[in-house]
C-alpha positions in Angstrom: 10.7 85.8 115.5 12.1 83.1 113.4 9.8 82.2 110.8 11.9 82.8 107.8 11.3 83.0 103.9 13.5 79.9 102.0 15.9 83.5 100.9 16.9 83.6 105.2 14.6 86.4 105.6 12.8 87.4 108.3 9.0 86.9 107.1 8.5 90.3 107.8 10.1 93.5 106.6 9.8 96.6 108.2 8.8 99.5 105.7 10.8 102.3 106.8 8.8 105.7 105.1 6.8 106.7 108.2 10.1 107.3 110.3 11.8 109.8 107.5 9.1 111.6 106.6 5.5 112.2 107.5 3.4 109.6 105.6 -0.5 107.6 106.4 -3.6 108.3 106.2 -5.4 112.2 106.4 -7.1 111.5 109.7 -6.4 113.1 113.2 -6.0 110.2 114.9 -2.3 110.0 113.0 0.5 110.4 115.2 2.3 113.3 115.1 6.4 112.8 113.6 8.7 110.2 115.1 12.1 111.9 116.5 15.3 110.1 115.0 16.0 108.9 119.0 12.9 107.1 119.0 13.1 105.9 115.0 16.8 104.5 116.5 15.6 102.8 118.9 11.9 101.5 117.5 14.8 100.3 114.1 16.8 98.2 116.9 13.5 96.9 118.7 12.2 95.7 115.7 16.0 94.2 115.4 15.9 92.1 118.8 12.6 91.2 117.5 13.7 88.6 114.9 13.2 91.5 111.8 15.7 91.2 109.3 14.8 92.9 106.5 14.2 97.4 106.0 13.1 98.6 103.3 14.0 102.7 102.7 14.6 104.6 99.8 16.5 107.9 98.7 12.9 109.4 98.4 11.7 108.8 102.0 12.6 112.0 103.3 15.6 111.0 106.3 14.6 107.7 106.3 17.7 106.0 105.2 20.5 108.3 107.3 18.1 107.4 110.2 18.5 103.6 108.8 22.2 104.0 108.5 22.7 105.3 112.3 20.9 102.4 113.7 22.5 99.7 111.2 25.7 101.0 110.2 27.8 97.9 109.2 25.8 95.8 111.2 25.6 92.4 108.8 22.8 91.2 111.0 20.4 92.9 108.8 19.3 93.9 105.6 18.9 96.9 104.3 16.7 97.6 100.8 17.0 100.6 99.5 16.0 102.1 95.7 17.4 104.1 93.1 15.1 106.8 92.0 16.2 108.2 88.9 16.9 105.5 86.1 17.9 107.5 83.5 21.3 107.1 82.5 24.6 105.2 84.1 25.8 108.5 85.7 22.5 109.1 87.6 21.8 105.4 89.0 25.6 105.6 90.1 25.2 108.6 92.0 22.1 107.6 93.2 24.1 104.6 94.6 26.9 106.4 96.0 24.6 108.8 97.6 22.8 106.2 99.4 26.1 104.0 100.8 26.8 107.2 102.6 24.0 107.6 104.4 23.1 103.6 105.1 27.1 103.9 106.5 27.4 100.9 104.6 30.6 99.0 102.1 27.7 97.6 100.1 24.3 98.3 99.2 22.1 94.6 100.4 19.4 95.2 98.0 18.6 97.8 95.1 15.3 98.0 93.6 14.9 100.8 90.7 11.9 103.0 92.1 8.9 103.2 90.0 9.6 100.7 87.4 7.9 100.8 84.4 7.8 98.4 81.6 10.1 100.9 79.5 12.8 100.4 82.2 13.5 97.4 81.3 12.8 97.9 77.5 14.4 101.7 76.8 17.0 102.2 79.8 20.3 100.3 80.9 19.0 100.3 84.0 19.5 96.5 85.1 22.9 96.5 83.3 24.1 99.6 85.2 23.1 98.4 89.0 24.7 94.5 87.2 27.8 96.1 86.5 27.5 98.3 90.5 26.8 94.4 91.9 29.8 93.2 89.9 32.3 96.4 91.9 30.8 95.2 95.1 28.5 98.3 95.5 25.2 96.2 95.2 24.3 92.9 96.5 20.4 91.9 95.0 19.2 93.7 91.3 15.9 94.1 92.5 12.9 97.0 91.3 9.6 98.3 92.9 6.3 98.4 90.3 2.9 99.4 90.3 0.6 96.9 87.7 1.5 93.6 85.7 3.0 94.9 82.7 5.7 96.5 84.8 5.6 93.3 87.2 6.3 91.0 84.4 8.4 92.8 82.7 10.9 93.1 85.9 10.7 89.5 86.3 11.7 88.5 82.9 14.4 90.8 83.1 16.5 88.7 85.7 15.6 90.7 88.3 15.5 89.1 92.3 13.0 90.9 94.6 10.2 92.1 93.1 8.7 94.6 95.4 4.7 95.0 94.3 1.0 95.8 96.5 -0.6 93.0 97.3 -4.0 92.6 99.5 -7.1 91.8 100.9 -9.0 93.9 98.4 -6.5 94.4 95.5 -5.6 90.8 94.3 -4.6 91.5 90.8 -1.1 90.8 91.5 -2.5 86.9 92.4 -3.3 86.2 89.2 0.3 85.7 87.1 2.5 87.9 88.9 3.0 86.1 91.7 3.1 82.1 89.8 5.7 83.7 88.0 7.9 84.8 90.4 7.8 82.1 92.3 8.8 79.7 88.8 11.7 82.0 88.5 12.4 81.9 92.2 11.9 85.9 92.4 11.9 87.6 95.8 8.2 88.9 96.4 7.8 92.0 98.9 4.5 92.4 99.3 3.8 96.6 100.5 0.5 97.8 100.5 -1.2 95.4 103.0 -3.2 97.7 104.9 -3.9 99.6 101.8 -2.6 103.5 103.8 -4.2 102.2 107.1 -8.3 101.3 104.9 -7.6 97.4 106.1 -7.0 99.0 109.5 -9.6 99.8 112.4 -8.8 104.0 110.8 -11.0 102.6 107.4 -14.0 101.8 109.6 -14.2 106.1 109.8 -13.9 106.5 105.9 -16.4 109.0 104.2 -17.5 110.9 101.5 -15.5 110.1 98.2 -13.4 106.9 100.0 -16.5 105.9 101.1 -16.7 103.0 98.8 -12.9 101.8 100.4 -15.0 101.4 103.5 -17.6 99.5 102.2 -15.3 97.4 100.8 -13.0 96.6 103.9 -16.4 96.6 105.8 -17.4 93.7 103.4 -14.5 91.7 104.2 -15.1 92.4 107.9 -18.6 91.0 107.9 -17.4 87.8 105.4 -15.3 86.7 107.2 -16.6 87.3 110.5 -14.4 89.5 112.6 -14.3 91.9 114.2 -12.4 95.8 112.8 -9.4 95.2 115.7 -8.4 92.0 113.6 -8.9 92.9 110.2 -5.0 94.0 110.2 -4.1 90.9 111.9 -5.7 88.9 108.7 -4.5 91.1 106.1 -0.9 90.5 107.3 -1.6 86.7 107.3 -3.4 87.2 103.5 -0.1 89.2 102.7 1.9 86.1 104.0 0.7 83.7 102.0 0.0 85.3 98.6 3.6 83.4 97.6 4.8 80.7 99.8 8.5 82.6 100.3 6.6 86.5 100.5 8.2 88.9 102.9 5.1 90.8 104.3 6.6 94.7 104.4 4.8 96.1 107.4 5.7 100.2 108.0 6.1 100.5 111.5 6.4 103.2 113.4 5.7 102.7 117.1 6.3 99.5 119.8 2.8 98.6 119.4 2.3 98.2 115.8 5.6 96.5 115.7 4.5 94.1 118.2 1.0 94.0 116.5 3.1 92.8 112.8 5.0 90.5 115.1 1.9 88.7 116.5 0.7 88.7 113.5 3.1 86.7 112.0 2.9 84.0 114.4 -0.5 83.9 114.5 -1.1 81.1 111.8 -2.1 80.2 108.3 -5.4 81.5 107.0 -8.2 78.7 106.9 -9.0 77.1 104.1 -13.1 78.5 104.5 -11.1 82.6 105.1 -9.6 81.5 102.2 -12.5 80.5 99.9 -14.1 83.8 101.3 -11.2 86.2 100.7 -11.5 85.2 96.6 -14.6 87.1 96.8 -13.5 89.9 98.5 -11.5 91.7 95.5 -12.4 95.0 94.0 -10.7 96.3 90.4 -11.2 100.2 90.6 -8.0 101.4 90.0 -9.1 104.2 91.6 -9.7 102.9 94.8 -7.1 101.1 94.7 -4.0 103.2 94.1 -3.8 106.2 96.9 -2.3 108.2 94.1 -6.0 108.6 92.5 -7.5 109.6 96.0 -9.1 112.8 96.1 -6.5 115.2 96.4 -7.6 117.0 100.1 -7.5 112.2 100.9 -4.1 112.4 99.4 -1.1 111.4 101.6 2.0 113.2 102.3 4.4 112.3 101.0 
């Protein structure tokens, strides 16, 4: 895969949460946990296929340690990790030191404030602390992972270089103000929740009960774009790549088949003007559906 963003990163980034802990839709079809050896092999395969950006976090179980074993001091890949508790300079510095050890690196390429809020940028010294650690050579680019437009705009205004946001065929809210602002400020967007935890994949066709409205919304995508359910995830990935001219699509991958599908999706080309026009009318604006943390407890994700 040779498609790259302007920053030199591959347009496809690999999310590693599922390599470190159980994660995904509650479904009998989901496979069991991947072994450490299988995870390392998969990471090596992803790198060989052209993926240069791997996203992890201290809160993703043993993900950091697995990524560290796969890519210890390998400068051909970029690793993005996070700080889970930015409440003080001490907690941030401690988190950085633990991540450096687990990832077996002398410097963290990208550090994002995990689940950052508006208060993170207005009421704490998180950004100043990360910039100081950057000056010390322990941190490369500083970023944030956020929910909602207000936090995203606050992050951009604070001077982040990388911003991770949720955006997909059903959740297009970040396209209104955030994506244009990021482009103007030359902030690298990492697009997550591309498949909305499996809703925008063939698994979504089996949703019932409290989540049936999500099935109906996904089915509307399939019908409106005149595609099969088997094609939905590829269209979802292609849409994510067009959220911003320099956007990086962050995809959780747990096996070789998913890896190949994601790489093929990047190479499948741009959406047609007709598809783009159709997609504009497919967005929904119900937070209880678009935010998995608000799904009924029996449908909650593990992790």
